[in-house]
Backbone as CSV, one residue per row, in Angstrom:
resi,resn,N_x,N_y,N_z,CA_x,CA_y,CA_z,C_x,C_y,C_z
1,MET,22.459,22.951,-8.891,22.827,21.524,-8.762,23.331,21.271,-7.398
2,ILE,22.790,20.252,-6.681,23.265,19.778,-5.421,24.390,18.809,-5.585
3,ARG,25.450,18.893,-4.817,26.598,18.012,-5.060,26.972,17.286,-3.713
4,SER,27.608,16.167,-3.821,28.255,15.518,-2.708,29.496,14.721,-3.249
5,ARG,30.429,14.442,-2.398,31.638,13.792,-2.799,31.614,12.351,-2.475
6,LEU,32.300,11.534,-3.300,32.468,10.146,-3.047,33.673,9.801,-2.210
7,THR,33.615,9.047,-1.152,34.757,8.746,-0.323,35.590,7.647,-0.975
8,SER,36.741,7.341,-0.340,37.609,6.315,-0.835,36.895,4.906,-0.712
9,LYS,35.891,4.748,-0.001,35.083,3.540,0.100,33.864,3.569,-0.793
10,SER,33.788,4.520,-1.732,32.645,4.724,-2.658,31.390,5.052,-1.906
11,GLN,31.473,5.710,-0.823,30.314,6.153,-0.024,30.063,7.633,-0.194
12,THR,28.829,8.076,0.021,28.555,9.520,-0.040,27.433,9.784,0.971
13,THR,27.324,10.996,1.393,26.248,11.467,2.235,25.213,12.095,1.298
14,ILE,23.964,11.697,1.500,22.902,12.255,0.692,22.602,13.634,1.331
15,PRO,22.733,14.677,0.534,22.544,16.071,1.117,21.174,16.229,1.789
16,GLN,21.141,17.112,2.780,19.883,17.325,3.563,18.775,17.708,2.677
17,ALA,18.961,18.517,1.653,17.890,19.017,0.839,17.207,17.872,0.053
18,VAL,18.130,16.817,-0.392,17.524,15.723,-1.047,16.841,14.755,-0.053
19,ARG,17.382,14.600,1.105,16.723,13.745,2.124,15.387,14.341,2.477
20,ALA,15.282,15.693,2.594,14.058,16.326,2.921,13.000,16.164,1.851
21,THR,13.487,16.389,0.633,12.584,16.260,-0.566,11.997,14.882,-0.694
22,LEU,12.753,13.850,-0.488,12.326,12.428,-0.605,11.729,11.903,0.696
23,GLY,11.858,12.686,1.793,11.342,12.255,3.070,12.129,11.024,3.634
24,LEU,13.423,11.060,3.352,14.220,9.923,3.790,14.557,10.002,5.293
25,GLN,14.564,8.849,5.920,14.867,8.701,7.326,15.913,7.611,7.494
26,PRO,16.705,7.590,8.528,17.679,6.530,8.723,17.032,5.135,8.655
27,GLY,17.616,4.255,7.894,17.097,2.879,7.711,16.221,2.813,6.413
28,ASP,15.815,3.890,5.784,15.024,3.839,4.587,15.821,3.169,3.456
29,GLU,15.136,2.526,2.545,15.777,1.914,1.416,15.733,2.902,0.203
30,ILE,16.862,2.936,-0.567,16.930,3.887,-1.732,17.059,3.025,-2.941
31,GLY,16.352,3.539,-4.013,16.449,2.796,-5.277,17.165,3.682,-6.281
32,TYR,17.827,3.104,-7.229,18.554,3.819,-8.285,18.017,3.357,-9.646
33,ILE,17.640,4.270,-10.438,17.198,3.969,-11.831,18.197,4.625,-12.788
34,VAL,18.835,3.816,-13.665,19.845,4.363,-14.581,19.180,4.469,-15.902
35,GLU,19.144,5.671,-16.426,18.605,5.964,-17.779,19.507,6.921,-18.520
36,ASN,19.868,6.575,-19.712,20.633,7.496,-20.620,21.811,8.171,-19.922
37,GLY,22.591,7.355,-19.231,23.738,7.925,-18.547,23.527,8.823,-17.289
38,GLN,22.302,8.794,-16.832,21.901,9.534,-15.660,21.247,8.623,-14.621
39,VAL,21.334,8.916,-13.328,20.791,8.088,-12.293,19.638,8.904,-11.585
40,ILE,18.584,8.218,-11.427,17.469,8.864,-10.668,17.439,8.136,-9.267
41,LEU,17.584,8.901,-8.242,17.485,8.359,-6.859,16.095,8.492,-6.350
42,THR,15.620,7.408,-5.773,14.227,7.356,-5.354,14.097,6.646,-3.997
43,ARG,13.194,6.976,-3.168,12.881,6.330,-1.936,12.051,5.088,-2.306
44,VAL,12.426,3.918,-1.745,11.666,2.706,-1.943,10.647,2.535,-0.780
45,LEU,9.430,2.454,-1.114,8.426,2.254,-0.089,8.240,0.821,0.193
46,ALA,8.225,0.468,1.514,8.140,-0.892,1.884,6.694,-1.385,1.701
47,THR,6.576,-2.627,1.228,5.283,-3.284,1.133,5.058,-4.106,2.364
48,ALA,3.783,-4.524,2.593,3.480,-5.373,3.735,4.325,-6.640,3.668
49,GLU,4.546,-7.239,2.441,5.351,-8.427,2.333,6.793,-8.153,2.733
50,GLN,7.317,-6.990,2.435,8.706,-6.692,2.815,8.849,-6.553,4.281
51,ASP,7.793,-6.107,4.946,7.839,-5.941,6.397,7.683,-7.277,7.169
52,ASP,7.201,-8.306,6.391,6.916,-9.605,7.031,8.253,-10.441,7.065
53,PRO,8.825,-10.702,8.235,10.108,-11.436,8.208,9.922,-12.853,7.733
54,PHE,8.729,-13.425,7.693,8.572,-14.744,7.235,8.044,-14.826,5.768
55,ALA,8.026,-13.729,5.071,7.501,-13.661,3.684,8.387,-14.592,2.755
56,THR,9.708,-14.751,3.114,10.550,-15.546,2.300,10.308,-17.039,2.459
57,PHE,9.544,-17.457,3.453,9.302,-18.885,3.691,7.964,-19.268,3.009
58,GLY,7.943,-19.187,1.641,6.789,-19.531,0.903,6.261,-20.943,1.114
59,GLU,7.184,-21.871,1.421,6.770,-23.235,1.656,5.916,-23.379,2.869
60,TRP,5.843,-22.463,3.731,5.036,-22.509,4.979,3.768,-21.664,4.810
61,ASN,3.309,-21.448,3.544,2.209,-20.595,3.317,1.039,-21.395,2.687
62,SER,0.816,-22.580,3.120,-0.322,-23.386,2.507,-1.601,-23.061,3.299
63,VAL,-2.714,-23.501,2.720,-4.059,-23.267,3.403,-4.013,-23.963,4.760
64,ALA,-3.388,-25.138,4.834,-3.292,-25.875,6.102,-2.528,-25.093,7.161
65,ASP,-1.466,-24.490,6.701,-0.598,-23.768,7.666,-1.342,-22.490,8.152
66,GLN,-2.082,-21.806,7.183,-2.861,-20.609,7.565,-3.933,-20.961,8.596
67,GLN,-4.565,-22.103,8.449,-5.558,-22.602,9.402,-5.002,-22.929,10.760
68,ALA,-3.841,-23.664,10.685,-3.231,-24.140,11.879,-2.673,-22.987,12.785
69,TYR,-2.193,-21.942,12.162,-1.590,-20.819,12.821,-2.425,-19.577,12.911
70,ALA,-3.668,-19.656,12.503,-4.554,-18.460,12.438,-4.725,-17.806,13.821
71,GLY,-4.772,-18.540,14.835,-5.045,-18.031,16.212,-3.810,-17.518,16.883
72,LEU,-2.694,-17.588,16.296,-1.451,-17.111,16.936,-1.248,-15.641,16.786
């Protein structure tokens, strides 16, 4: 079993062996799945929509907008 300690601020360092296994790099997003009193730690893979800083502006995603800004 690989272990790490929780700090007074409820933070922990993900051990190197776990980072290597999951291919984690600084800035990566981590997901937690809670099942039957256990937690599964997983690397969250970014989707193209998550990488798009304007994806949250759905009101600017009409056909007219796509045509107007297609050349930019």
